Backbone of each chain as ProteinMPNN parsed JSONL, in Angstrom:
{"seq_chain_A": "AQRVTQPEKLLSVFKGAPVELKCNYSYSGSPELFWYVQYSRQRLQLLLRHISRESIKGFTADLNKGETSFHLKKPFAQEEDSAMYYCALKKNSGNTPLVFGKGTRLSVIA", "coords_chain_A": {"N_chain_A": [[-16.073, -12.644, -0.441], [-13.286, -9.974, -2.193], [-10.239, -10.215, -3.593], [-6.83, -10.357, -4.513], [-4.756, -11.2, -7.134], [-0.862, -12.375, -7.423], [1.326, -13.911, -9.605], [4.143, -13.81, -9.475], [6.784, -13.762, -7.382], [8.906, -12.681, -7.878], [10.379, -11.475, -10.61], [12.391, -11.481, -13.005], [14.136, -9.248, -15.81], [15.642, -8.75, -18.807], [17.538, -5.783, -19.565], [16.24, -3.639, -21.83], [14.224, -5.643, -22.502], [11.353, -6.572, -23.577], [8.295, -5.781, -20.336], [6.116, -7.694, -18.261], [3.576, -7.487, -15.366], [1.866, -9.632, -13.399], [-0.978, -9.758, -12.329], [-4.599, -10.884, -11.077], [-7.604, -10.883, -10.143], [-10.309, -11.138, -8.12], [-13.821, -10.756, -7.26], [-17.056, -9.482, -8.018], [-18.705, -6.844, -8.589], [-18.12, -4.509, -10.539], [-14.687, -2.923, -10.803], [-12.734, -1.258, -8.673], [-9.085, -0.052, -10.7], [-5.351, 0.018, -9.574], [-2.395, -0.073, -9.064], [0.921, 0.942, -8.364], [4.294, 1.31, -6.86], [7.299, 0.756, -5.332], [9.95, 1.87, -5.391], [13.32, 1.281, -4.201], [14.222, 2.756, -0.674], [12.13, 4.494, -0.843], [9.546, 5.727, -0.174], [5.54, 4.694, -1.147], [4.638, 4.485, -3.952], [1.776, 6.032, -5.449], [1.227, 4.415, -9.828], [-0.288, 4.04, -11.687], [-3.273, 4.285, -12.592], [-6.788, 2.59, -13.123], [-9.094, 3.997, -14.242], [-7.41, 5.877, -15.928], [-6.796, 5.444, -17.733], [-3.587, 5.798, -18.595], [-0.335, 6.217, -19.873], [2.754, 5.74, -18.042], [4.932, 6.81, -16.844], [6.298, 4.684, -19.172], [4.761, 2.748, -18.787], [1.743, 0.37, -19.209], [-1.822, -0.743, -18.296], [-4.345, -3.079, -19.39], [-7.287, -3.294, -18.007], [-9.097, -5.762, -17.208], [-12.046, -7.741, -18.529], [-13.061, -10.088, -18.625], [-11.002, -11.915, -18.722], [-10.414, -10.962, -15.972], [-8.095, -9.807, -14.658], [-5.833, -7.269, -14.957], [-2.576, -6.762, -15.95], [0.666, -5.191, -16.216], [2.369, -3.616, -18.537], [5.278, -2.238, -19.915], [7.222, -1.7, -23.176], [9.504, -1.839, -22.846], [12.026, -2.844, -20.719], [13.702, -0.803, -18.766], [17.24, -0.071, -16.764], [16.598, 1.678, -13.98], [13.551, 0.584, -13.665], [13.784, -0.839, -11.54], [12.331, -2.865, -8.699], [9.982, -3.206, -6.718], [6.657, -4.273, -7.058], [3.086, -3.285, -6.412], [-0.041, -4.025, -6.918], [-3.768, -3.007, -6.656], [-7.019, -3.202, -5.598], [-10.048, -1.706, -4.884], [-13.248, -1.779, -3.911], [-16.482, -0.566, -6.584], [-18.029, 0.526, -5.08], [-19.787, 1.489, -2.174], [-17.977, 1.903, 0.51], [-14.932, 0.654, 0.883], [-11.695, 0.102, 1.81], [-8.454, -0.536, -0.443], [-7.988, -3.271, -1.653], [-5.219, -5.324, -1.273], [-2.177, -6.898, -3.793], [0.031, -9.441, -3.18], [2.535, -8.625, -4.382], [5.477, -8.039, -6.646], [8.696, -8.573, -6.816], [10.402, -6.501, -9.32], [12.863, -7.354, -10.946], [15.642, -5.251, -13.15], [17.976, -6.363, -15.18], [21.167, -5.301, -16.399]], "CA_chain_A": [[-14.629, -11.352, -0.63], [-12.49, -9.15, -2.569], [-9.093, -11.201, -3.316], [-5.403, -9.587, -5.896], [-3.884, -12.055, -6.56], [-0.18, -11.679, -8.297], [1.63, -15.245, -9.047], [5.226, -13.409, -9.182], [7.136, -12.645, -6.306], [10.748, -11.467, -8.636], [10.562, -11.232, -11.919], [13.753, -10.809, -13.1], [13.951, -9.459, -17.351], [17.295, -8.208, -19.191], [17.231, -4.464, -20.336], [15.47, -3.239, -22.963], [12.94, -7.092, -22.916], [9.362, -6.403, -22.291], [7.904, -6.785, -18.992], [4.98, -7.899, -18.253], [3.656, -8.238, -14.36], [0.273, -10.374, -13.867], [-2.256, -8.809, -11.761], [-5.821, -11.623, -10.971], [-8.285, -9.983, -9.146], [-11.677, -12.021, -7.438], [-15.003, -9.586, -7.42], [-18.141, -9.758, -8.972], [-18.864, -6.575, -9.184], [-17.177, -3.942, -11.323], [-13.8, -2.855, -9.419], [-11.486, 0.38, -9.604], [-8.219, -0.894, -10.084], [-4.652, 0.477, -9.472], [-0.582, -0.279, -9.786], [1.502, 0.714, -7.401], [5.713, 0.76, -7.17], [7.773, 0.623, -4.055], [11.922, 1.749, -5.726], [14.088, 1.372, -3.416], [14.15, 3.417, 0.191], [11.477, 5.188, -0.896], [7.369, 5.091, -0.605], [5.104, 3.678, -2.07], [3.367, 5.603, -4.612], [0.756, 5.056, -6.677], [1.852, 4.706, -10.808], [-1.326, 4.4, -12.328], [-5.149, 3.766, -11.789], [-7.153, 2.015, -14.627], [-9.897, 4.034, -14.882], [-7.171, 6.613, -16.391], [-5.876, 4.887, -19.19], [-2.835, 6.821, -18.642], [0.436, 5.687, -19.162], [3.287, 6.356, -17.212], [7.117, 5.529, -17.234], [5.932, 3.746, -20.115], [3.593, 1.098, -17.729], [0.513, 0.076, -19.545], [-2.529, -1.624, -18.318], [-5.613, -2.209, -19.705], [-8.495, -3.983, -17.493], [-9.969, -6.934, -19.059], [-13.304, -8.192, -17.027], [-13.364, -11.222, -19.505], [-10.444, -12.353, -17.495], [-9.872, -10.476, -14.32], [-6.767, -9.017, -14.556], [-5.156, -6.445, -15.005], [-0.815, -6.765, -15.752], [0.749, -4.109, -16.031], [3.69, -3.917, -19.858], [6.331, -1.753, -20.736], [7.538, -2.454, -24.688], [11.218, -2.18, -22.748], [12.555, -2.379, -19.64], [14.794, 0.409, -18.001], [17.006, -0.182, -15.302], [15.543, 2.097, -13.178], [11.478, 0.171, -12.975], [13.925, -2.502, -11.005], [11.207, -1.63, -7.332], [8.315, -3.582, -5.975], [5.052, -3.383, -7.769], [1.628, -4.058, -5.843], [-1.723, -4.173, -7.583], [-4.526, -2.992, -5.821], [-8.788, -3.455, -5.741], [-11.479, -0.874, -4.872], [-14.758, -2.353, -4.46], [-17.173, 0.55, -7.261], [-18.915, 0.817, -4.359], [-19.425, 1.653, -1.229], [-16.767, 2.549, 1.592], [-13.676, 0.487, 1.678], [-9.955, 0.379, 1.4], [-7.849, -0.984, -1.237], [-6.753, -4.323, -1.321], [-3.077, -4.953, -1.998], [-1.839, -8.125, -4.319], [0.989, -9.456, -2.535], [3.489, -7.625, -4.602], [6.107, -8.539, -7.763], [9.931, -7.788, -7.248], [11.167, -6.429, -11.238], [14.499, -6.686, -11.215], [16.255, -5.887, -14.346], [19.553, -6.234, -15.44], [21.799, -4.728, -17.318]], "C_chain_A": [[-14.216, -11.049, -1.685], [-11.486, -10.002, -2.641], [-8.279, -10.275, -4.654], [-4.937, -10.89, -5.734], [-2.623, -11.542, -7.922], [0.819, -13.215, -8.329], [3.709, -15.022, -8.845], [5.323, -13.794, -7.494], [7.952, -11.535, -6.499], [10.331, -12.4, -10.089], [11.859, -10.256, -12.784], [13.702, -10.571, -14.621], [15.465, -8.773, -17.717], [16.537, -6.453, -19.612], [17.032, -3.982, -21.249], [14.251, -4.762, -23.83], [12.26, -5.723, -22.337], [9.008, -7.111, -21.116], [6.678, -6.828, -18.853], [4.268, -8.979, -16.68], [2.057, -8.14, -14.353], [-0.517, -9.469, -12.373], [-3.731, -9.81, -12.407], [-6.778, -11.145, -10.067], [-10.025, -11.268, -8.864], [-12.29, -11.109, -6.772], [-16.205, -9.544, -8.804], [-18.826, -8.954, -9.496], [-17.537, -5.616, -10.526], [-16.096, -2.947, -10.161], [-13.218, -1.904, -9.535], [-10.005, -0.933, -9.174], [-6.131, -0.541, -10.543], [-3.177, -0.243, -9.597], [-0.273, 1.133, -8.379], [3.487, 0.794, -7.231], [6.246, 1.335, -5.813], [9.369, 0.761, -4.698], [12.325, 2.002, -4.341], [15.086, 2.857, -2.258], [12.929, 5.099, -0.155], [9.646, 5.276, -1.192], [6.615, 4.378, -1.266], [4.54, 4.487, -2.403], [2.532, 4.72, -5.758], [0.98, 5.411, -9.183], [1.101, 4.655, -11.356], [-2.666, 3.509, -11.908], [-5.487, 3.155, -12.865], [-8.357, 2.953, -14.934], [-9.037, 6.082, -15.788], [-6.677, 6.848, -17.445], [-4.836, 5.653, -19.621], [-1.314, 5.642, -19.149], [2.167, 6.154, -18.723], [4.788, 5.512, -16.423], [6.613, 4.732, -18.14], [5.169, 2.574, -19.917], [2.716, 1.689, -18.992], [-0.459, -1.249, -18.16], [-3.984, -1.234, -18.169], [-6.773, -3.45, -18.377], [-8.827, -4.432, -17.92], [-10.476, -8.428, -18.103], [-13.333, -9.618, -17.451], [-12.436, -12.407, -18.193], [-9.838, -12.298, -16.627], [-8.942, -10.321, -14.247], [-6.749, -8.067, -15.31], [-3.792, -5.814, -15.193], [-0.757, -6.095, -16.441], [2.118, -4.673, -16.985], [3.848, -3.394, -19.512], [6.887, -2.477, -21.583], [9.047, -2.825, -23.942], [11.587, -2.251, -21.525], [14.252, -1.963, -19.637], [15.421, -0.102, -16.691], [16.92, 0.438, -13.852], [14.031, 1.698, -13.316], [12.268, -0.913, -11.976], [13.328, -1.404, -9.966], [10.175, -3.503, -7.633], [7.121, -2.638, -6.047], [4.216, -4.811, -7.058], [0.264, -3.501, -6.903], [-2.701, -4.072, -7.225], [-6.122, -2.729, -5.885], [-9.497, -2.392, -5.549], [-12.548, -1.719, -5.685], [-15.183, -0.482, -5.261], [-18.233, 1.134, -6.723], [-19.33, 0.739, -3.026], [-18.467, 2.461, -0.795], [-15.76, 1.449, 2.356], [-12.063, 0.485, 0.566], [-9.391, -0.48, 0.338], [-7.879, -2.632, -0.945], [-5.734, -4.501, -1.949], [-2.765, -6.503, -2.67], [-0.575, -8.485, -2.916], [2.058, -9.109, -2.529], [4.191, -8.585, -5.76], [7.265, -7.457, -7.372], [10.115, -7.908, -8.837], [12.615, -6.253, -11.055], [15.066, -6.782, -13.016], [17.656, -5.343, -14.119], [20.189, -6.221, -16.871], [22.404, -5.528, -18.46]], "O_chain_A": [[-14.658, -11.794, -2.56], [-11.562, -10.826, -1.73], [-8.886, -9.673, -5.54], [-4.748, -11.549, -4.711], [-2.871, -10.838, -8.901], [1.092, -13.708, -7.234], [4.432, -15.832, -8.264], [4.435, -14.018, -6.671], [8.039, -10.397, -6.037], [10.096, -13.579, -10.351], [12.104, -9.075, -13.03], [13.232, -11.569, -15.168], [16.246, -8.361, -16.859], [15.369, -6.145, -19.851], [18.115, -3.759, -21.789], [13.759, -4.892, -24.951], [12.342, -4.768, -21.565], [9.171, -8.287, -20.792], [6.027, -5.916, -19.363], [4.256, -10.204, -16.551], [1.27, -7.325, -14.836], [-0.092, -8.516, -11.72], [-4.083, -9.757, -13.585], [-6.326, -11.095, -8.924], [-10.475, -12.046, -9.705], [-11.74, -10.545, -5.825], [-16.124, -9.572, -10.032], [-19.543, -9.247, -10.453], [-16.528, -6.032, -11.096], [-16.456, -2.427, -9.105], [-13.084, -1.514, -10.695], [-9.796, -1.832, -8.359], [-5.688, -0.845, -11.651], [-3.092, -1.093, -10.482], [-1.031, 1.893, -7.776], [3.886, -0.206, -7.828], [5.681, 2.278, -5.259], [10.075, -0.233, -4.525], [11.787, 2.755, -3.53], [16.015, 3.587, -2.602], [13.014, 6.269, 0.217], [8.892, 4.966, -2.114], [7.009, 3.442, -1.963], [3.923, 5.277, -1.689], [2.534, 3.682, -6.42], [0.843, 6.527, -9.684], [1.361, 5.481, -12.231], [-2.902, 2.519, -11.217], [-4.614, 3.055, -13.727], [-8.777, 2.731, -16.07], [-9.702, 7.076, -16.082], [-6.257, 7.854, -18.018], [-4.866, 6.192, -20.727], [-1.293, 4.459, -18.809], [2.623, 7.097, -19.37], [5.274, 4.507, -15.905], [6.446, 3.646, -17.586], [4.982, 1.639, -20.696], [2.781, 2.773, -19.573], [0.012, -2.154, -17.472], [-4.633, -0.336, -17.633], [-6.389, -4.619, -18.328], [-9.14, -4.163, -19.08], [-9.975, -9.378, -17.502], [-13.654, -10.417, -16.57], [-12.827, -13.193, -17.33], [-8.947, -13.059, -16.252], [-8.586, -10.995, -13.28], [-7.513, -7.924, -16.264], [-3.587, -4.663, -14.809], [-1.591, -5.938, -17.333], [2.811, -5.637, -16.662], [3.149, -3.159, -18.527], [7.179, -3.645, -21.326], [9.698, -3.815, -24.279], [11.314, -1.136, -21.082], [15.314, -2.384, -20.093], [14.754, -0.479, -15.728], [17.127, -0.174, -12.804], [13.237, 2.6, -13.045], [11.583, -1.844, -11.555], [13.42, -0.177, -9.928], [9.967, -4.391, -8.459], [6.713, -1.534, -5.687], [4.304, -6.037, -7.008], [0.046, -2.403, -7.417], [-3.197, -5.198, -7.264], [-6.318, -1.647, -6.438], [-9.585, -1.943, -6.692], [-12.78, -2.11, -6.829], [-14.623, 0.548, -4.885], [-19.081, 1.867, -7.231], [-19.184, -0.415, -2.623], [-18.072, 3.474, -1.371], [-15.62, 1.239, 3.561], [-11.652, 0.704, -0.574], [-10.132, -1.456, 0.223], [-7.756, -3.009, 0.22], [-5.36, -3.967, -2.994], [-3.179, -7.41, -1.947], [-0.445, -7.795, -1.904], [2.781, -9.051, -1.535], [3.731, -9.712, -5.943], [7.203, -6.229, -7.431], [10.035, -8.94, -9.503], [13.308, -5.236, -11.032], [15.01, -7.713, -13.819], [18.22, -4.501, -13.42], [19.935, -6.78, -17.938], [23.023, -4.954, -19.356]]}, "seq_chain_B": "EADIYQTPRYLVIGTGKKITLECSQTMGHDKMYWYQQDPGMELHLIHYSYGVNSTEKGDLSSESTVSRIRTEHFPLTLESARPSHTSQYLCASSFPGRYGYTFGSGTRLTVV", "coords_chain_B": {"N_chain_B": [[4.769, 22.268, 3.211], [2.093, 20.484, 1.499], [1.618, 16.937, 2.624], [1.618, 13.965, 3.823], [3.155, 12.684, 6.863], [5.13, 10.764, 9.16], [6.063, 9.503, 12.74], [8.696, 7.741, 15.089], [11.135, 7.58, 11.838], [12.851, 5.422, 12.461], [13.14, 2.639, 15.46], [13.147, 1.272, 18.22], [12.659, -0.747, 20.135], [11.736, -1.414, 23.796], [10.34, -5.197, 25.378], [7.817, -5.495, 26.244], [6.822, -2.322, 26.407], [5.502, 0.638, 25.999], [4.139, 2.173, 23.036], [3.963, 4.846, 20.815], [3.031, 5.247, 17.385], [3.231, 7.843, 15.614], [0.874, 9.643, 12.861], [0.554, 11.943, 10.966], [-1.378, 14.121, 8.338], [-1.293, 16.771, 6.637], [-3.311, 17.624, 4.076], [-5.24, 17.832, 3.799], [-7.29, 15.642, 4.174], [-10.329, 12.76, 3.952], [-9.49, 9.452, 4.308], [-7.84, 7.591, 6.425], [-5.203, 5.603, 6.71], [-3.684, 1.963, 8.416], [-1.143, 0.189, 8.13], [0.615, -2.577, 7.68], [3.694, -3.983, 6.293], [4.859, -6.64, 6.358], [8.092, -9.185, 6.176], [8.455, -10.073, 4.075], [7.649, -8.338, 2.454], [4.478, -8.175, 1.483], [1.216, -6.492, 2.246], [-0.394, -5.242, 4.794], [-3.81, -4.409, 6.427], [-3.977, -2.637, 8.905], [-6.086, -0.5, 10.001], [-8.322, 1.492, 10.11], [-9.715, 4.546, 9.247], [-13.004, 6.925, 8.505], [-13.242, 9.094, 9.001], [-13.269, 11.794, 11.535], [-13.296, 10.308, 14.678], [-14.448, 8.409, 13.814], [-12.985, 4.836, 13.844], [-12.354, 1.458, 12.052], [-11.279, -1.565, 11.946], [-9.141, -3.388, 10.338], [-8.409, -6.697, 7.98], [-6.051, -7.708, 9.538], [-5.315, -9.596, 12.596], [-5.058, -7.608, 15.226], [-2.805, -5.964, 17.474], [-2.963, -3.446, 18.186], [-4.282, -0.539, 19.142], [-6.013, 2.231, 17.12], [-7.083, 6.05, 17.238], [-9.034, 8.725, 16.524], [-9.016, 11.752, 16.293], [-9.253, 14.551, 15.841], [-9.094, 15.49, 12.252], [-6.687, 15.752, 10.767], [-4.664, 14.129, 12.218], [-3.767, 10.832, 13.35], [-3.094, 8.78, 14.936], [-1.441, 5.438, 15.988], [-0.747, 2.259, 18.579], [1.157, 0.44, 20.143], [0.454, -1.624, 23.419], [1.59, -2.858, 24.861], [4.522, -3.805, 23.374], [5.441, -6.603, 21.839], [7.786, -9.048, 19.746], [6.846, -9.836, 18.229], [5.742, -8.535, 16.966], [7.331, -6.82, 15.238], [8.206, -4.67, 12.772], [7.491, -2.411, 9.87], [5.393, -0.035, 9.848], [3.11, 1.469, 8.094], [1.665, 4.768, 7.195], [-1.272, 5.512, 4.767], [-3.419, 8.036, 2.805], [-6.603, 8.851, 1.869], [-8.085, 10.917, -0.524], [-12.556, 11.227, -0.859], [-13.604, 9.081, -3.421], [-12.431, 8.381, -6.895], [-9.625, 7.877, -6.311], [-5.761, 7.277, -5.747], [-4.551, 6.815, -2.979], [-2.42, 8.133, -0.698], [0.616, 7.365, 0.927], [3.036, 7.487, 3.793], [6.565, 7.939, 4.534], [6.938, 5.308, 6.682], [7.228, 3.74, 9.395], [9.697, 1.883, 11.137], [10.09, -0.666, 13.284], [11.65, -2.177, 15.742], [11.096, -4.348, 18.317], [12.735, -5.577, 21.176]], "CA_chain_B": [[3.847, 21.827, 2.233], [1.059, 19.54, 1.505], [2.547, 15.826, 2.714], [1.36, 13.106, 5.278], [4.541, 12.897, 8.381], [5.652, 9.528, 10.204], [7.259, 9.741, 13.152], [9.107, 8.358, 14.168], [11.214, 6.417, 11.323], [12.501, 3.69, 12.724], [12.795, 2.485, 16.73], [13.866, 0.515, 18.636], [11.777, -0.569, 21.503], [12.606, -3.483, 25.024], [9.495, -5.726, 24.871], [6.871, -4.454, 27.136], [7.391, -1.408, 26.525], [4.237, 1.553, 25.586], [4.633, 2.597, 22.501], [2.383, 5.623, 19.474], [3.229, 5.746, 15.834], [2.652, 8.86, 14.593], [1.216, 10.036, 10.971], [0.455, 13.195, 10.898], [-1.233, 14.208, 7.081], [-1.799, 18.1, 5.688], [-3.746, 17.14, 2.783], [-6.742, 17.748, 4.169], [-7.756, 13.793, 3.072], [-10.766, 13.019, 5.127], [-9.918, 8.83, 5.028], [-6.929, 8.0, 6.475], [-5.065, 3.961, 7.422], [-2.697, 1.716, 8.733], [-1.153, -1.282, 6.746], [1.887, -3.454, 8.087], [4.923, -3.87, 5.174], [6.137, -7.375, 6.862], [9.714, -8.562, 5.149], [8.268, -10.423, 1.994], [6.645, -7.222, 1.883], [3.119, -8.46, 1.772], [1.106, -5.904, 2.345], [-1.423, -6.239, 5.165], [-3.866, -3.615, 6.868], [-4.68, -2.973, 10.233], [-6.709, -0.314, 10.954], [-8.546, 2.426, 8.883], [-10.845, 5.954, 9.649], [-13.607, 8.218, 7.453], [-12.747, 10.764, 9.747], [-13.19, 12.059, 12.763], [-14.411, 9.734, 15.848], [-14.566, 6.915, 12.994], [-12.147, 4.164, 13.463], [-12.095, 0.392, 11.605], [-9.956, -2.731, 12.711], [-8.336, -3.799, 9.361], [-8.114, -7.175, 7.917], [-5.004, -8.625, 10.326], [-6.006, -8.919, 13.886], [-3.854, -6.231, 15.605], [-3.197, -6.017, 19.29], [-2.813, -2.096, 18.678], [-5.261, 0.466, 18.705], [-6.053, 3.542, 17.415], [-7.821, 7.171, 17.051], [-9.12, 9.857, 15.283], [-10.197, 12.76, 16.954], [-8.416, 15.167, 14.918], [-8.704, 14.855, 10.609], [-5.354, 15.415, 10.29], [-3.767, 12.57, 12.841], [-3.943, 9.172, 12.973], [-1.614, 7.228, 15.856], [-1.941, 4.028, 16.561], [-0.363, 2.38, 20.024], [0.856, -0.589, 21.298], [-0.247, -0.644, 24.752], [3.004, -3.928, 24.983], [4.768, -3.973, 22.52], [6.056, -8.129, 21.426], [9.513, -9.201, 18.899], [6.257, -10.097, 17.057], [5.396, -6.533, 16.493], [8.577, -6.184, 14.83], [7.935, -4.62, 11.121], [7.06, -1.487, 9.215], [4.145, 0.074, 9.108], [2.858, 2.388, 7.013], [0.74, 4.769, 7.566], [-1.523, 6.886, 4.195], [-4.024, 8.711, 3.729], [-6.818, 9.511, 0.561], [-9.397, 11.775, -0.567], [-13.353, 10.017, -1.691], [-13.836, 8.682, -5.101], [-11.681, 7.443, -7.629], [-7.805, 8.506, -6.398], [-5.601, 6.23, -4.696], [-3.663, 6.08, -1.578], [-0.761, 9.15, -0.994], [1.802, 6.875, 1.758], [4.056, 8.652, 4.382], [7.207, 7.243, 5.289], [6.847, 4.453, 8.041], [8.178, 3.952, 10.842], [10.436, 0.127, 10.982], [9.81, -0.774, 14.58], [12.064, -3.959, 16.357], [10.742, -4.863, 19.42], [13.575, -6.594, 21.006]], "C_chain_B": [[4.351, 20.341, 2.368], [1.562, 18.426, 1.086], [1.874, 15.075, 3.73], [2.924, 12.18, 5.551], [4.218, 11.03, 9.196], [6.621, 9.956, 10.774], [6.886, 8.51, 14.346], [9.374, 7.404, 12.838], [12.185, 4.985, 11.555], [13.333, 4.214, 14.957], [12.522, 1.373, 16.846], [13.682, -0.017, 20.502], [12.163, -1.879, 22.852], [10.114, -3.937, 24.604], [8.361, -4.888, 26.045], [5.783, -3.311, 27.528], [5.885, -0.559, 25.451], [4.379, 2.072, 24.186], [3.298, 3.131, 21.288], [3.36, 5.467, 18.366], [2.753, 6.749, 15.297], [2.199, 9.147, 13.645], [0.114, 11.198, 11.176], [0.111, 14.254, 8.678], [-2.133, 16.58, 6.811], [-2.847, 18.641, 4.662], [-5.718, 17.468, 2.545], [-7.402, 16.465, 3.792], [-8.551, 13.524, 4.891], [-10.283, 11.01, 5.618], [-8.385, 8.392, 5.48], [-6.92, 5.856, 7.211], [-3.657, 3.526, 7.661], [-2.452, -0.004, 8.256], [0.225, -1.042, 8.026], [2.696, -3.904, 6.833], [5.232, -4.972, 5.733], [6.908, -7.743, 5.699], [9.778, -9.145, 4.336], [7.59, -9.136, 2.203], [5.293, -6.497, 1.327], [3.172, -7.107, 2.396], [-0.255, -5.142, 3.411], [-2.616, -4.925, 5.77], [-5.196, -3.794, 7.967], [-5.835, -2.129, 10.745], [-6.793, 0.98, 9.465], [-10.008, 3.449, 9.774], [-11.099, 6.36, 8.381], [-13.487, 8.84, 7.652], [-13.011, 10.929, 10.889], [-14.188, 11.208, 13.498], [-14.708, 9.099, 15.577], [-13.705, 5.49, 13.251], [-12.545, 2.672, 13.087], [-11.609, -0.615, 11.536], [-10.716, -3.538, 11.04], [-8.401, -6.047, 8.791], [-7.116, -8.268, 8.608], [-5.63, -8.007, 11.651], [-4.589, -8.827, 14.273], [-3.816, -6.43, 17.225], [-2.676, -4.272, 19.822], [-3.933, -1.807, 18.209], [-4.95, 1.931, 18.218], [-7.22, 4.858, 17.415], [-7.794, 8.281, 16.14], [-9.458, 10.955, 15.613], [-9.656, 14.61, 16.307], [-7.972, 15.107, 13.378], [-7.817, 14.749, 10.296], [-4.252, 14.366, 11.088], [-4.338, 11.818, 13.08], [-2.883, 8.187, 13.565], [-2.531, 5.949, 15.755], [-0.321, 3.65, 17.359], [-0.357, 1.142, 20.022], [0.805, 0.279, 22.588], [0.656, -0.912, 25.629], [3.402, -4.204, 24.391], [6.038, -5.58, 22.568], [7.407, -8.056, 20.84], [8.15, -9.846, 18.098], [5.512, -8.842, 16.194], [6.192, -5.504, 16.095], [7.753, -6.118, 13.268], [7.939, -3.233, 10.948], [5.696, -1.431, 9.346], [4.456, 1.628, 8.698], [1.451, 2.877, 6.919], [0.108, 5.475, 5.553], [-3.495, 7.054, 4.39], [-5.332, 8.61, 2.058], [-8.284, 10.963, 0.555], [-10.467, 10.345, -1.119], [-12.699, 10.433, -3.139], [-12.606, 8.393, -5.715], [-9.617, 8.016, -7.275], [-7.134, 7.504, -5.272], [-4.624, 6.867, -3.577], [-2.451, 7.482, -1.763], [-0.018, 8.367, 0.897], [2.826, 7.924, 2.251], [5.012, 7.366, 4.833], [7.211, 6.006, 5.444], [7.78, 4.462, 8.435], [8.456, 2.052, 10.307], [11.1, 0.276, 12.704], [10.49, -2.082, 14.387], [11.92, -4.094, 17.381], [11.964, -5.916, 19.82], [13.854, -6.792, 22.835]], "O_chain_B": [[5.282, 19.608, 2.699], [1.957, 18.263, -0.068], [1.514, 15.783, 4.671], [3.543, 11.397, 4.831], [3.192, 10.474, 9.587], [7.629, 10.495, 10.317], [5.75, 8.172, 14.676], [8.504, 6.609, 12.483], [12.177, 3.899, 10.974], [13.736, 5.251, 15.486], [11.936, 0.579, 16.11], [14.276, 0.235, 21.55], [12.738, -2.958, 22.706], [9.184, -3.369, 24.03], [8.406, -3.72, 26.431], [4.777, -3.194, 28.228], [5.398, -1.073, 24.444], [5.303, 2.86, 24.39], [2.291, 2.525, 20.921], [4.558, 5.6, 18.619], [1.838, 6.639, 14.48], [3.12, 9.038, 12.835], [-1.054, 11.063, 11.539], [0.989, 14.781, 7.995], [-3.218, 17.156, 6.891], [-3.142, 19.823, 4.481], [-6.686, 17.392, 1.788], [-8.188, 16.552, 2.849], [-8.168, 13.719, 6.044], [-10.485, 10.711, 6.795], [-7.555, 8.949, 4.762], [-7.774, 5.15, 7.747], [-2.66, 4.183, 7.364], [-3.211, -0.962, 8.111], [0.62, -0.138, 8.762], [1.83, -4.398, 6.111], [6.425, -4.775, 5.961], [6.807, -7.209, 4.594], [10.774, -9.145, 3.613], [6.432, -9.353, 1.845], [4.975, -5.362, 0.972], [4.148, -6.527, 2.872], [-1.098, -4.491, 2.793], [-2.015, -3.932, 5.361], [-6.29, -4.35, 8.07], [-6.563, -2.563, 11.637], [-6.071, 1.276, 8.513], [-10.884, 3.101, 10.565], [-10.333, 6.369, 7.418], [-13.487, 9.745, 6.817], [-12.985, 9.854, 11.488], [-15.4, 11.175, 13.284], [-15.42, 8.466, 16.357], [-14.057, 4.83, 12.274], [-13.324, 2.328, 13.976], [-11.284, -0.62, 10.348], [-11.821, -3.951, 10.688], [-8.44, -6.673, 9.85], [-7.239, -9.471, 8.374], [-6.122, -6.913, 11.926], [-3.546, -9.415, 13.991], [-4.66, -6.946, 17.958], [-2.28, -3.848, 20.907], [-4.566, -2.346, 17.301], [-4.052, 2.665, 18.632], [-8.368, 4.475, 17.636], [-6.957, 8.671, 15.326], [-10.525, 11.267, 15.084], [-10.076, 15.666, 16.781], [-6.823, 14.781, 13.081], [-7.567, 13.824, 9.524], [-3.216, 13.934, 10.582], [-5.564, 11.922, 13.09], [-2.176, 7.299, 13.089], [-3.707, 5.646, 15.55], [0.765, 4.186, 17.137], [-1.402, 0.498, 19.936], [0.915, 1.458, 22.925], [0.934, -0.261, 26.637], [3.006, -5.353, 24.192], [7.126, -5.611, 23.143], [8.196, -7.201, 21.243], [8.527, -10.501, 17.126], [4.976, -8.56, 15.122], [6.177, -4.28, 16.23], [7.036, -6.964, 12.732], [8.421, -2.637, 11.911], [4.903, -2.34, 9.101], [5.346, 2.468, 8.83], [0.431, 2.219, 6.716], [1.063, 5.938, 4.928], [-4.35, 6.677, 5.192], [-4.73, 8.236, 1.051], [-9.001, 11.56, 1.358], [-10.116, 9.234, -1.515], [-11.969, 11.265, -3.677], [-11.664, 8.139, -4.964], [-8.741, 8.391, -8.054], [-7.681, 7.057, -4.265], [-3.839, 7.655, -4.104], [-1.798, 7.709, -2.782], [-0.272, 8.988, 1.93], [3.336, 8.845, 1.614], [4.65, 6.275, 5.274], [7.473, 5.342, 4.441], [8.882, 4.927, 8.145], [7.825, 1.304, 9.561], [12.034, 0.922, 13.178], [10.285, -2.898, 13.489], [13.041, -3.934, 17.866], [12.237, -6.881, 19.106], [14.612, -7.667, 23.253]]}, "name": "protein", "num_of_chains": 2, "seq": "AQRVTQPEKLLSVFKGAPVELKCNYSYSGSPELFWYVQYSRQRLQLLLRHISRESIKGFTADLNKGETSFHLKKPFAQEEDSAMYYCALKKNSGNTPLVFGKGTRLSVIAEADIYQTPRYLVIGTGKKITLECSQTMGHDKMYWYQQDPGMELHLIHYSYGVNSTEKGDLSSESTVSRIRTEHFPLTLESARPSHTSQYLCASSFPGRYGYTFGSGTRLTVV"}
């Protein structure tokens, strides 16, 4: 079965420092990977998808099939980046729901 | 406005009561999901549906039931609420293909 691991429950960084939120997955096929974000008192929302290869709010994530990772990165953290971040995986075949990691709370300290 | 709506936002109810959490979306999505978000903020899939009259149980064992009689409506029912059901319940929907989910604002349920 597919599984998503986010090893850090809490990550604290100073404003302006680089951020890397780790995500590893286990799945034998070709997955589709996503990052979701939940700001305080807001809905869970899609941040970015690996297939889009986009940068959203300065965040990027590259799928590394060799290391089975999809780490989320931002070169300079901002206070407004403080939120809960979830990595999610979808099998690239069949009709199956997303599998979410346990989430990492990012706290950016001024 | 095309969106996904959950009601109520907050609910406090006594043990043993029957409750229905409402979820409706106006985006024409055929897939809908219910997740339970526990105090540690982890998400657990409890039910999903890929269309009218189609429902499946998720990974988390749940005493709830769902129905999908209309495309836009996916209510979740607890026949007899217990304190262990206290949690936040999130509804989501999606289109087929490589797109993410749209989540509702959630229902925070407290069973006393």
